mmCIF file as gemmi writes it, N, C-alpha and C atoms, coordinates in Angstrom:
data_model
loop_
_atom_site.group_PDB
_atom_site.id
_atom_site.type_symbol
_atom_site.label_atom_id
_atom_site.label_alt_id
_atom_site.label_comp_id
_atom_site.label_asym_id
_atom_site.label_entity_id
_atom_site.label_seq_id
_atom_site.pdbx_PDB_ins_code
_atom_site.Cartn_x
_atom_site.Cartn_y
_atom_site.Cartn_z
_atom_site.occupancy
_atom_site.B_iso_or_equiv
_atom_site.pdbx_formal_charge
_atom_site.auth_seq_id
_atom_site.auth_asym_id
_atom_site.pdbx_PDB_model_num
ATOM 1 N N . MET Axp A 1 ? 0.852 -1.051 -0.056 1 0 ? 1 A 1
ATOM 2 C CA . MET Axp A 1 ? -0.004 -0.004 -0.047 1 0 ? 1 A 1
ATOM 3 C C . MET Axp A 1 ? 0.965 1.179 0.01 1 0 ? 1 A 1
ATOM 4 N N . GLU Axp A 2 ? 0.644 2.291 -0.795 1 0 ? 2 A 1
ATOM 5 C CA . GLU Axp A 2 ? 1.228 3.352 -0.934 1 0 ? 2 A 1
ATOM 6 C C . GLU Axp A 2 ? 0.788 4.348 0.189 1 0 ? 2 A 1
ATOM 7 N N . THR Axp A 3 ? 1.782 4.72 0.894 1 0 ? 3 A 1
ATOM 8 C CA . THR Axp A 3 ? 1.384 5.748 2.01 1 0 ? 3 A 1
ATOM 9 C C . THR Axp A 3 ? 1.954 7.068 1.885 1 0 ? 3 A 1
ATOM 10 N N . ASN Axp A 4 ? 3.102 7.231 1.441 1 0 ? 4 A 1
ATOM 11 C CA . ASN Axp A 4 ? 3.865 8.47 1.17 1 0 ? 4 A 1
ATOM 12 C C . ASN Axp A 4 ? 3.945 8.82 0.031 1 0 ? 4 A 1
ATOM 13 N N . HIS Axp A 5 ? 3.744 10.236 -0.332 1 0 ? 5 A 1
ATOM 14 C CA . HIS Axp A 5 ? 3.517 10.727 -1.563 1 0 ? 5 A 1
ATOM 15 C C . HIS Axp A 5 ? 4.65 11.773 -1.891 1 0 ? 5 A 1
ATOM 16 N N . GLN Axp A 6 ? 5.272 11.917 -2.942 1 0 ? 6 A 1
ATOM 17 C CA . GLN Axp A 6 ? 6.333 12.85 -3.212 1 0 ? 6 A 1
ATOM 18 C C . GLN Axp A 6 ? 5.829 14.327 -3.018 1 0 ? 6 A 1
ATOM 19 N N . SER Axp A 7 ? 6.609 15.086 -2.317 1 0 ? 7 A 1
ATOM 20 C CA . SER Axp A 7 ? 6.121 16.505 -1.906 1 0 ? 7 A 1
ATOM 21 C C . SER Axp A 7 ? 5.985 17.187 -3.372 1 0 ? 7 A 1
ATOM 22 N N . GLU Axp A 8 ? 6.767 16.759 -4.353 1 0 ? 8 A 1
ATOM 23 C CA . GLU Axp A 8 ? 6.57 17.537 -5.565 1 0 ? 8 A 1
ATOM 24 C C . GLU Axp A 8 ? 5.228 17.347 -6.209 1 0 ? 8 A 1
ATOM 25 N N . ALA Axp A 9 ? 4.439 16.326 -5.667 1 0 ? 9 A 1
ATOM 26 C CA . ALA Axp A 9 ? 3.11 16.087 -6.357 1 0 ? 9 A 1
ATOM 27 C C . ALA Axp A 9 ? 2.163 17.308 -5.987 1 0 ? 9 A 1
ATOM 28 N N . TYR Axp A 10 ? 2.595 18.024 -4.8 1 0 ? 10 A 1
ATOM 29 C CA . TYR Axp A 10 ? 1.517 19.023 -4.254 1 0 ? 10 A 1
ATOM 30 C C . TYR Axp A 10 ? 1.941 20.306 -4.467 1 0 ? 10 A 1
ATOM 31 N N . LYS Axp A 11 ? 1.323 21.126 -4.414 1 0 ? 11 A 1
ATOM 32 C CA . LYS Axp A 11 ? 1.353 22.72 -4.682 1 0 ? 11 A 1
ATOM 33 C C . LYS Axp A 11 ? 0.686 23.469 -3.379 1 0 ? 11 A 1
ATOM 34 N N . PRO Axp A 12 ? 1.297 24.669 -3.157 1 0 ? 12 A 1
ATOM 35 C CA . PRO Axp A 12 ? 0.384 25.545 -2.211 1 0 ? 12 A 1
ATOM 36 C C . PRO Axp A 12 ? -1.101 25.602 -2.641 1 0 ? 12 A 1
ATOM 37 N N . GLY Axp A 13 ? -1.739 25.673 -1.619 1 0 ? 13 A 1
ATOM 38 C CA . GLY Axp A 13 ? -3.197 25.486 -1.63 1 0 ? 13 A 1
ATOM 39 C C . GLY Axp A 13 ? -3.998 24.335 -1.899 1 0 ? 13 A 1
ATOM 40 N N . ASP Axp A 14 ? -3.166 23.253 -2.126 1 0 ? 14 A 1
ATOM 41 C CA . ASP Axp A 14 ? -3.791 21.91 -2.048 1 0 ? 14 A 1
ATOM 42 C C . ASP Axp A 14 ? -4.163 21.669 -0.531 1 0 ? 14 A 1
ATOM 43 N N . ILE Axp A 15 ? -5.293 20.926 -0.718 1 0 ? 15 A 1
ATOM 44 C CA . ILE Axp A 15 ? -5.8 20.186 0.542 1 0 ? 15 A 1
ATOM 45 C C . ILE Axp A 15 ? -5.44 18.583 0.717 1 0 ? 15 A 1
ATOM 46 N N . VAL Axp A 16 ? -4.866 18.367 1.705 1 0 ? 16 A 1
ATOM 47 C CA . VAL Axp A 16 ? -4.424 16.997 2.049 1 0 ? 16 A 1
ATOM 48 C C . VAL Axp A 16 ? -5.028 16.338 3.174 1 0 ? 16 A 1
ATOM 49 N N . TYR Axp A 17 ? -4.856 15.119 3.426 1 0 ? 17 A 1
ATOM 50 C CA . TYR Axp A 17 ? -5.197 14.422 4.681 1 0 ? 17 A 1
ATOM 51 C C . TYR Axp A 17 ? -4.191 13.561 5.216 1 0 ? 17 A 1
ATOM 52 N N . VAL Axp A 18 ? -4.098 13.795 6.49 1 0 ? 18 A 1
ATOM 53 C CA . VAL Axp A 18 ? -3.061 13.081 7.437 1 0 ? 18 A 1
ATOM 54 C C . VAL Axp A 18 ? -3.653 12.379 8.503 1 0 ? 18 A 1
ATOM 55 N N . PHE Axp A 19 ? -2.925 11.662 9.002 1 0 ? 19 A 1
ATOM 56 C CA . PHE Axp A 19 ? -3.124 10.927 10.192 1 0 ? 19 A 1
ATOM 57 C C . PHE Axp A 19 ? -2.59 11.987 11.322 1 0 ? 19 A 1
ATOM 58 N N . TYR Axp A 20 ? -3.566 12.181 12.443 1 0 ? 20 A 1
ATOM 59 C CA . TYR Axp A 20 ? -3.071 13.114 13.582 1 0 ? 20 A 1
ATOM 60 C C . TYR Axp A 20 ? -3.375 12.404 14.78 1 0 ? 20 A 1
ATOM 61 N N . ARG Axp A 21 ? -2.3 12.364 15.752 1 0 ? 21 A 1
ATOM 62 C CA . ARG Axp A 21 ? -2.596 11.868 17.03 1 0 ? 21 A 1
ATOM 63 C C . ARG Axp A 21 ? -3.004 12.96 18.024 1 0 ? 21 A 1
ATOM 64 N N . ASN Axp A 22 ? -3.833 12.498 18.757 1 0 ? 22 A 1
ATOM 65 C CA . ASN Axp A 22 ? -4.327 13.344 19.862 1 0 ? 22 A 1
ATOM 66 C C . ASN Axp A 22 ? -3.064 13.661 20.66 1 0 ? 22 A 1
ATOM 67 N N . PRO Axp A 23 ? -2.723 14.934 20.855 1 0 ? 23 A 1
ATOM 68 C CA . PRO Axp A 23 ? -1.664 15.245 21.869 1 0 ? 23 A 1
ATOM 69 C C . PRO Axp A 23 ? -1.687 14.899 23.307 1 0 ? 23 A 1
ATOM 70 N N . HIS Axp A 24 ? -3.183 14.81 23.779 1 0 ? 24 A 1
ATOM 71 C CA . HIS Axp A 24 ? -3.507 14.485 24.998 1 0 ? 24 A 1
ATOM 72 C C . HIS Axp A 24 ? -3.883 12.895 25.403 1 0 ? 24 A 1
ATOM 73 N N . THR Axp A 25 ? -4.174 12.385 24.368 1 0 ? 25 A 1
ATOM 74 C CA . THR Axp A 25 ? -4.305 10.819 24.297 1 0 ? 25 A 1
ATOM 75 C C . THR Axp A 25 ? -3.745 10.236 23.317 1 0 ? 25 A 1
ATOM 76 N N . GLN Axp A 26 ? -2.532 9.796 23.545 1 0 ? 26 A 1
ATOM 77 C CA . GLN Axp A 26 ? -1.594 9.211 22.336 1 0 ? 26 A 1
ATOM 78 C C . GLN Axp A 26 ? -2.195 7.987 21.617 1 0 ? 26 A 1
ATOM 79 N N . ASP Axp A 27 ? -3.138 7.327 22.245 1 0 ? 27 A 1
ATOM 80 C CA . ASP Axp A 27 ? -3.609 6.163 21.396 1 0 ? 27 A 1
ATOM 81 C C . ASP Axp A 27 ? -5.059 6.412 20.563 1 0 ? 27 A 1
ATOM 82 N N . VAL Axp A 28 ? -5.22 7.726 20.5 1 0 ? 28 A 1
ATOM 83 C CA . VAL Axp A 28 ? -6.2 8.214 19.537 1 0 ? 28 A 1
ATOM 84 C C . VAL Axp A 28 ? -5.697 8.899 18.263 1 0 ? 28 A 1
ATOM 85 N N . THR Axp A 29 ? -5.994 8.428 17.047 1 0 ? 29 A 1
ATOM 86 C CA . THR Axp A 29 ? -5.53 8.907 15.932 1 0 ? 29 A 1
ATOM 87 C C . THR Axp A 29 ? -6.802 9.254 15.116 1 0 ? 29 A 1
ATOM 88 N N . HIS Axp A 30 ? -6.728 10.407 14.45 1 0 ? 30 A 1
ATOM 89 C CA . HIS Axp A 30 ? -7.882 10.694 13.452 1 0 ? 30 A 1
ATOM 90 C C . HIS Axp A 30 ? -7.424 11.142 11.937 1 0 ? 30 A 1
ATOM 91 N N . ILE Axp A 31 ? -8.239 11.172 11.228 1 0 ? 31 A 1
ATOM 92 C CA . ILE Axp A 31 ? -7.812 11.63 9.863 1 0 ? 31 A 1
ATOM 93 C C . ILE Axp A 31 ? -8.183 13.251 9.984 1 0 ? 31 A 1
ATOM 94 N N . GLN Axp A 32 ? -7.309 13.981 9.497 1 0 ? 32 A 1
ATOM 95 C CA . GLN Axp A 32 ? -7.241 15.354 9.495 1 0 ? 32 A 1
ATOM 96 C C . GLN Axp A 32 ? -6.875 16.087 8.269 1 0 ? 32 A 1
ATOM 97 N N . GLN Axp A 33 ? -7.738 17.089 7.967 1 0 ? 33 A 1
ATOM 98 C CA . GLN Axp A 33 ? -7.576 17.766 6.783 1 0 ? 33 A 1
ATOM 99 C C . GLN Axp A 33 ? -6.642 18.894 7.112 1 0 ? 33 A 1
ATOM 100 N N . ALA Axp A 34 ? -5.437 19.099 6.145 1 0 ? 34 A 1
ATOM 101 C CA . ALA Axp A 34 ? -4.57 20.124 6.179 1 0 ? 34 A 1
ATOM 102 C C . ALA Axp A 34 ? -4.245 20.816 5.031 1 0 ? 34 A 1
ATOM 103 N N . ALA Axp A 35 ? -3.652 21.912 5.049 1 0 ? 35 A 1
ATOM 104 C CA . ALA Axp A 35 ? -3.456 22.85 3.702 1 0 ? 35 A 1
ATOM 105 C C . ALA Axp A 35 ? -1.867 22.717 3.325 1 0 ? 35 A 1
ATOM 106 N N . VAL Axp A 36 ? -1.574 22.485 2.193 1 0 ? 36 A 1
ATOM 107 C CA . VAL Axp A 36 ? -0.233 22.749 1.786 1 0 ? 36 A 1
ATOM 108 C C . VAL Axp A 36 ? 0.125 24.113 1.259 1 0 ? 36 A 1
ATOM 109 N N . VAL Axp A 37 ? 1.204 24.564 2.147 1 0 ? 37 A 1
ATOM 110 C CA . VAL Axp A 37 ? 1.724 26.033 1.974 1 0 ? 37 A 1
ATOM 111 C C . VAL Axp A 37 ? 3.362 25.989 1.664 1 0 ? 37 A 1
ATOM 112 N N . ASN Axp A 38 ? 3.662 27.207 1.212 1 0 ? 38 A 1
ATOM 113 C CA . ASN Axp A 38 ? 5.19 27.398 1.29 1 0 ? 38 A 1
ATOM 114 C C . ASN Axp A 38 ? 5.611 27.626 2.777 1 0 ? 38 A 1
ATOM 115 N N . ASN Axp A 39 ? 6.62 26.901 3.119 1 0 ? 39 A 1
ATOM 116 C CA . ASN Axp A 39 ? 7.076 26.679 4.243 1 0 ? 39 A 1
ATOM 117 C C . ASN Axp A 39 ? 7.723 28.12 4.645 1 0 ? 39 A 1
ATOM 118 N N . PRO Axp A 40 ? 7.147 28.869 5.607 1 0 ? 40 A 1
ATOM 119 C CA . PRO Axp A 40 ? 7.319 30.236 6.089 1 0 ? 40 A 1
ATOM 120 C C . PRO Axp A 40 ? 8.96 30.325 6.346 1 0 ? 40 A 1
ATOM 121 N N . ASP Axp A 41 ? 9.706 29.136 6.765 1 0 ? 41 A 1
ATOM 122 C CA . ASP Axp A 41 ? 11.104 29.338 7.209 1 0 ? 41 A 1
ATOM 123 C C . ASP Axp A 41 ? 11.989 29.149 5.986 1 0 ? 41 A 1
ATOM 124 N N . ASN Axp A 42 ? 11.611 28.653 4.894 1 0 ? 42 A 1
ATOM 125 C CA . ASN Axp A 42 ? 12.281 28.33 3.633 1 0 ? 42 A 1
ATOM 126 C C . ASN Axp A 42 ? 11.177 28.394 2.575 1 0 ? 42 A 1
ATOM 127 N N . PRO Axp A 43 ? 10.832 29.406 1.859 1 0 ? 43 A 1
ATOM 128 C CA . PRO Axp A 43 ? 9.806 29.572 0.825 1 0 ? 43 A 1
ATOM 129 C C . PRO Axp A 43 ? 9.771 28.825 -0.352 1 0 ? 43 A 1
ATOM 130 N N . GLN Axp A 44 ? 11.105 28.046 -0.638 1 0 ? 44 A 1
ATOM 131 C CA . GLN Axp A 44 ? 11.276 27.162 -1.84 1 0 ? 44 A 1
ATOM 132 C C . GLN Axp A 44 ? 10.691 25.954 -1.382 1 0 ? 44 A 1
ATOM 133 N N . GLU Axp A 45 ? 10.634 25.473 -0.226 1 0 ? 45 A 1
ATOM 134 C CA . GLU Axp A 45 ? 9.974 24.223 0.229 1 0 ? 45 A 1
ATOM 135 C C . GLU Axp A 45 ? 8.532 24.258 0.643 1 0 ? 45 A 1
ATOM 136 N N . LEU Axp A 46 ? 7.782 23.184 0.481 1 0 ? 46 A 1
ATOM 137 C CA . LEU Axp A 46 ? 6.421 23.216 1.042 1 0 ? 46 A 1
ATOM 138 C C . LEU Axp A 46 ? 6.221 22.467 2.55 1 0 ? 46 A 1
ATOM 139 N N . ALA Axp A 47 ? 5.306 23.046 3.156 1 0 ? 47 A 1
ATOM 140 C CA . ALA Axp A 47 ? 5.033 22.543 4.47 1 0 ? 47 A 1
ATOM 141 C C . ALA Axp A 47 ? 3.342 22.336 4.401 1 0 ? 47 A 1
ATOM 142 N N . MET Axp A 48 ? 3.056 21.534 5.544 1 0 ? 48 A 1
ATOM 143 C CA . MET Axp A 48 ? 1.604 21.452 5.736 1 0 ? 48 A 1
ATOM 144 C C . MET Axp A 48 ? 1.3 22.375 6.941 1 0 ? 48 A 1
ATOM 145 N N . PHE Axp A 49 ? 0.135 22.818 6.731 1 0 ? 49 A 1
ATOM 146 C CA . PHE Axp A 49 ? -0.425 23.778 7.855 1 0 ? 49 A 1
ATOM 147 C C . PHE Axp A 49 ? -1.34 23.066 8.548 1 0 ? 49 A 1
ATOM 148 N N . LEU Axp A 50 ? -1.468 22.654 9.871 1 0 ? 50 A 1
ATOM 149 C CA . LEU Axp A 50 ? -2.334 21.789 10.493 1 0 ? 50 A 1
ATOM 150 C C . LEU Axp A 50 ? -2.36 22.507 11.867 1 0 ? 50 A 1
ATOM 151 N N . TYR Axp A 51 ? -3.511 22.925 12.488 1 0 ? 51 A 1
ATOM 152 C CA . TYR Axp A 51 ? -3.626 23.205 13.826 1 0 ? 51 A 1
ATOM 153 C C . TYR Axp A 51 ? -2.648 24.351 14.152 1 0 ? 51 A 1
ATOM 154 N N . GLU Axp A 52 ? -2.727 25.471 13.269 1 0 ? 52 A 1
ATOM 155 C CA . GLU Axp A 52 ? -1.82 26.578 13.518 1 0 ? 52 A 1
ATOM 156 C C . GLU Axp A 52 ? -0.338 26.368 13.736 1 0 ? 52 A 1
ATOM 157 N N . THR Axp A 53 ? 0.112 25.224 12.99 1 0 ? 53 A 1
ATOM 158 C CA . THR Axp A 53 ? 1.49 24.826 13.118 1 0 ? 53 A 1
ATOM 159 C C . THR Axp A 53 ? 1.953 24.235 11.683 1 0 ? 53 A 1
ATOM 160 N N . TYR Axp A 54 ? 3.138 24.684 11.149 1 0 ? 54 A 1
ATOM 161 C CA . TYR Axp A 54 ? 3.865 24.327 10.002 1 0 ? 54 A 1
ATOM 162 C C . TYR Axp A 54 ? 4.495 22.944 10.126 1 0 ? 54 A 1
ATOM 163 N N . TYR Axp A 55 ? 4.447 22.174 9.402 1 0 ? 55 A 1
ATOM 164 C CA . TYR Axp A 55 ? 5.17 20.917 9.366 1 0 ? 55 A 1
ATOM 165 C C . TYR Axp A 55 ? 5.641 20.617 8.135 1 0 ? 55 A 1
ATOM 166 N N . PRO Axp A 56 ? 7.095 20.636 7.835 1 0 ? 56 A 1
ATOM 167 C CA . PRO Axp A 56 ? 7.768 20.326 6.649 1 0 ? 56 A 1
ATOM 168 C C . PRO Axp A 56 ? 7.112 19.018 6 1 0 ? 56 A 1
ATOM 169 N N . LEU Axp A 57 ? 6.727 19.382 4.46 1 0 ? 57 A 1
ATOM 170 C CA . LEU Axp A 57 ? 6.221 18.296 3.856 1 0 ? 57 A 1
ATOM 171 C C . LEU Axp A 57 ? 7.331 17.442 3.179 1 0 ? 57 A 1
ATOM 172 N N . THR Axp A 58 ? 7.607 16.153 3.862 1 0 ? 58 A 1
ATOM 173 C CA . THR Axp A 58 ? 8.806 15.203 3.555 1 0 ? 58 A 1
ATOM 174 C C . THR Axp A 58 ? 8.081 14.009 3.035 1 0 ? 58 A 1
ATOM 175 N N . GLN Axp A 59 ? 8.953 13.152 2.398 1 0 ? 59 A 1
ATOM 176 C CA . GLN Axp A 59 ? 8.716 11.863 1.902 1 0 ? 59 A 1
ATOM 177 C C . GLN Axp A 59 ? 8.364 10.881 2.964 1 0 ? 59 A 1
ATOM 178 N N . GLU Axp A 60 ? 8.801 11.386 4.294 1 0 ? 60 A 1
ATOM 179 C CA . GLU Axp A 60 ? 8.464 10.271 5.488 1 0 ? 60 A 1
ATOM 180 C C . GLU Axp A 60 ? 7.106 10.612 6.078 1 0 ? 60 A 1
ATOM 181 N N . MET Axp A 61 ? 6.427 11.663 5.515 1 0 ? 61 A 1
ATOM 182 C CA . MET Axp A 61 ? 5.011 11.645 6.089 1 0 ? 61 A 1
ATOM 183 C C . MET Axp A 61 ? 4.051 10.926 5.296 1 0 ? 61 A 1
ATOM 184 N N . ALA Axp A 62 ? 2.96 10.459 5.791 1 0 ? 62 A 1
ATOM 185 C CA . ALA Axp A 62 ? 1.957 9.676 5.113 1 0 ? 62 A 1
ATOM 186 C C . ALA Axp A 62 ? 0.855 10.841 5.003 1 0 ? 62 A 1
ATOM 187 N N . VAL Axp A 63 ? 0.872 11.055 3.683 1 0 ? 63 A 1
ATOM 188 C CA . VAL Axp A 63 ? -0.202 12.208 3.045 1 0 ? 63 A 1
ATOM 189 C C . VAL Axp A 63 ? -0.866 11.691 2.176 1 0 ? 63 A 1
ATOM 190 N N . TYR Axp A 64 ? -2.253 11.996 2.188 1 0 ? 64 A 1
ATOM 191 C CA . TYR Axp A 64 ? -3.162 11.387 1.045 1 0 ? 64 A 1
ATOM 192 C C . TYR Axp A 64 ? -3.952 12.581 0.463 1 0 ? 64 A 1
ATOM 193 N N . ALA Axp A 65 ? -4.027 12.442 -0.87 1 0 ? 65 A 1
ATOM 194 C CA . ALA Axp A 65 ? -4.662 13.604 -1.597 1 0 ? 65 A 1
ATOM 195 C C . ALA Axp A 65 ? -6.152 13.499 -1.339 1 0 ? 65 A 1
ATOM 196 N N . THR Axp A 66 ? -6.774 12.451 -0.971 1 0 ? 66 A 1
ATOM 197 C CA . THR Axp A 66 ? -8.206 12.385 -1.034 1 0 ? 66 A 1
ATOM 198 C C . THR Axp A 66 ? -8.579 11.774 0.422 1 0 ? 66 A 1
ATOM 199 N N . GLU Axp A 67 ? -9.781 12.051 0.784 1 0 ? 67 A 1
ATOM 200 C CA . GLU Axp A 67 ? -10.116 11.544 2.175 1 0 ? 67 A 1
ATOM 201 C C . GLU Axp A 67 ? -10.249 10.095 2.118 1 0 ? 67 A 1
ATOM 202 N N . GLU Axp A 68 ? -10.884 9.513 0.879 1 0 ? 68 A 1
ATOM 203 C CA . GLU Axp A 68 ? -11.09 8.072 0.632 1 0 ? 68 A 1
ATOM 204 C C . GLU Axp A 68 ? -9.613 7.399 0.879 1 0 ? 68 A 1
ATOM 205 N N . GLU Axp A 69 ? -8.576 7.951 0.311 1 0 ? 69 A 1
ATOM 206 C CA . GLU Axp A 69 ? -7.419 7.384 0.255 1 0 ? 69 A 1
ATOM 207 C C . GLU Axp A 69 ? -6.995 7.244 1.733 1 0 ? 69 A 1
ATOM 208 N N . ALA Axp A 70 ? -7.216 8.222 2.577 1 0 ? 70 A 1
ATOM 209 C CA . ALA Axp A 70 ? -6.887 8.234 3.874 1 0 ? 70 A 1
ATOM 210 C C . ALA Axp A 70 ? -7.702 7.266 4.654 1 0 ? 70 A 1
ATOM 211 N N . GLU Axp A 71 ? -8.752 7.148 4.556 1 0 ? 71 A 1
ATOM 212 C CA . GLU Axp A 71 ? -9.737 6.211 5.004 1 0 ? 71 A 1
ATOM 213 C C . GLU Axp A 71 ? -9.309 4.858 4.823 1 0 ? 71 A 1
ATOM 214 N N . GLN Axp A 72 ? -9.194 4.383 3.594 1 0 ? 72 A 1
ATOM 215 C CA . GLN Axp A 72 ? -8.499 3.147 3.126 1 0 ? 72 A 1
ATOM 216 C C . GLN Axp A 72 ? -7.286 2.798 3.95 1 0 ? 72 A 1
ATOM 217 N N . ALA Axp A 73 ? -6.382 3.757 4.076 1 0 ? 73 A 1
ATOM 218 C CA . ALA Axp A 73 ? -4.983 3.454 4.696 1 0 ? 73 A 1
ATOM 219 C C . ALA Axp A 73 ? -5.33 3.49 6.272 1 0 ? 73 A 1
ATOM 220 N N . TYR Axp A 74 ? -6.104 4.09 6.782 1 0 ? 74 A 1
ATOM 221 C CA . TYR Axp A 74 ? -6.746 4.074 8.183 1 0 ? 74 A 1
ATOM 222 C C . TYR Axp A 74 ? -6.899 2.76 8.558 1 0 ? 74 A 1
ATOM 223 N N . ARG Axp A 75 ? -7.948 2.238 7.573 1 0 ? 75 A 1
ATOM 224 C CA . ARG Axp A 75 ? -8.561 0.745 7.87 1 0 ? 75 A 1
ATOM 225 C C . ARG Axp A 75 ? -7.417 -0.125 7.883 1 0 ? 75 A 1
ATOM 226 N N . TYR Axp A 76 ? -6.392 -0.143 6.898 1 0 ? 76 A 1
ATOM 227 C CA . TYR Axp A 76 ? -5.406 -0.883 6.857 1 0 ? 76 A 1
ATOM 228 C C . TYR Axp A 76 ? -4.706 -1.058 7.997 1 0 ? 76 A 1
ATOM 229 N N . TYR Axp A 77 ? -4.202 0.042 8.45 1 0 ? 77 A 1
ATOM 230 C CA . TYR Axp A 77 ? -3.265 0.265 9.577 1 0 ? 77 A 1
ATOM 231 C C . TYR Axp A 77 ? -3.989 -0.115 11.02 1 0 ? 77 A 1
ATOM 232 N N . PHE Axp A 78 ? -5.296 0.541 11.241 1 0 ? 78 A 1
ATOM 233 C CA . PHE Axp A 78 ? -5.852 0.554 12.504 1 0 ? 78 A 1
ATOM 234 C C . PHE Axp A 78 ? -7.002 -0.285 12.627 1 0 ? 78 A 1
ATOM 235 N N . GLY Axp A 79 ? -7.575 -0.789 11.347 1 0 ? 79 A 1
ATOM 236 C CA . GLY Axp A 79 ? -8.563 -1.724 11.294 1 0 ? 79 A 1
ATOM 237 C C . GLY Axp A 79 ? -10.121 -1.116 11.162 1 0 ? 79 A 1
ATOM 238 N N . THR Axp A 80 ? -10.444 0.162 11.434 1 0 ? 80 A 1
ATOM 239 C CA . THR Axp A 80 ? -11.596 0.63 11.571 1 0 ? 80 A 1
ATOM 240 C C . THR Axp A 80 ? -11.699 2.008 10.873 1 0 ? 80 A 1
ATOM 241 N N . ALA Axp A 81 ? -12.778 2.504 10.774 1 0 ? 81 A 1
ATOM 242 C CA . ALA Axp A 81 ? -12.721 3.975 10.104 1 0 ? 81 A 1
ATOM 243 C C . ALA Axp A 81 ? -12.345 5.005 11.239 1 0 ? 81 A 1
ATOM 244 N N . SER Axp A 82 ? -11.874 6.184 10.758 1 0 ? 82 A 1
ATOM 245 C CA . SER Axp A 82 ? -11.57 7.091 11.659 1 0 ? 82 A 1
ATOM 246 C C . SER Axp A 82 ? -12.74 7.772 12.23 1 0 ? 82 A 1
ATOM 247 N N . GLU Axp A 83 ? -12.719 8.031 13.608 1 0 ? 83 A 1
ATOM 248 C CA . GLU Axp A 83 ? -13.933 8.849 14.105 1 0 ? 83 A 1
ATOM 249 C C . GLU Axp A 83 ? -13.776 10.182 13.611 1 0 ? 83 A 1
ATOM 250 N N . GLY Axp A 84 ? -12.523 10.76 13.255 1 0 ? 84 A 1
ATOM 251 C CA . GLY Axp A 84 ? -12.491 12.195 12.857 1 0 ? 84 A 1
ATOM 252 C C . GLY Axp A 84 ? -12.502 12.44 11.386 1 0 ? 84 A 1
ATOM 253 N N . SER Axp A 85 ? -13.004 11.669 10.7 1 0 ? 85 A 1
ATOM 254 C CA . SER Axp A 85 ? -13.247 11.667 9.373 1 0 ? 85 A 1
ATOM 255 C C . SER Axp A 85 ? -14.366 12.71 8.908 1 0 ? 85 A 1
ATOM 256 N N . PHE Axp A 86 ? -14.248 13.344 7.758 1 0 ? 86 A 1
ATOM 257 C CA . PHE Axp A 86 ? -15.287 14.301 7.431 1 0 ? 86 A 1
ATOM 258 C C . PHE Axp A 86 ? -16.433 13.391 6.704 1 0 ? 86 A 1
ATOM 259 N N . GLU Axp A 87 ? -17.449 13.958 6.869 1 0 ? 87 A 1
ATOM 260 C CA . GLU Axp A 87 ? -18.835 13.329 6.171 1 0 ? 87 A 1
ATOM 261 C C . GLU Axp A 87 ? -19.204 14.221 5.162 1 0 ? 87 A 1
């Protein structure tokens, strides 16, 4: 199963979906929508903007172009649909 996407496939303004662990309850993971933006620290690189924080968009990140792809990967890794998914 393909989980990592090349950052070159995205451009600023794209909406992507990622797994996000609840910082207060580490055993809870949701699918969360994030925006692809220019990295404010290095405008030649891309970043994800999620919960008022910038994360460098790297090949180590599991980033999905659609909610359906994220849901499929979530079921593969965690066995059930994400409670945090969008309907």
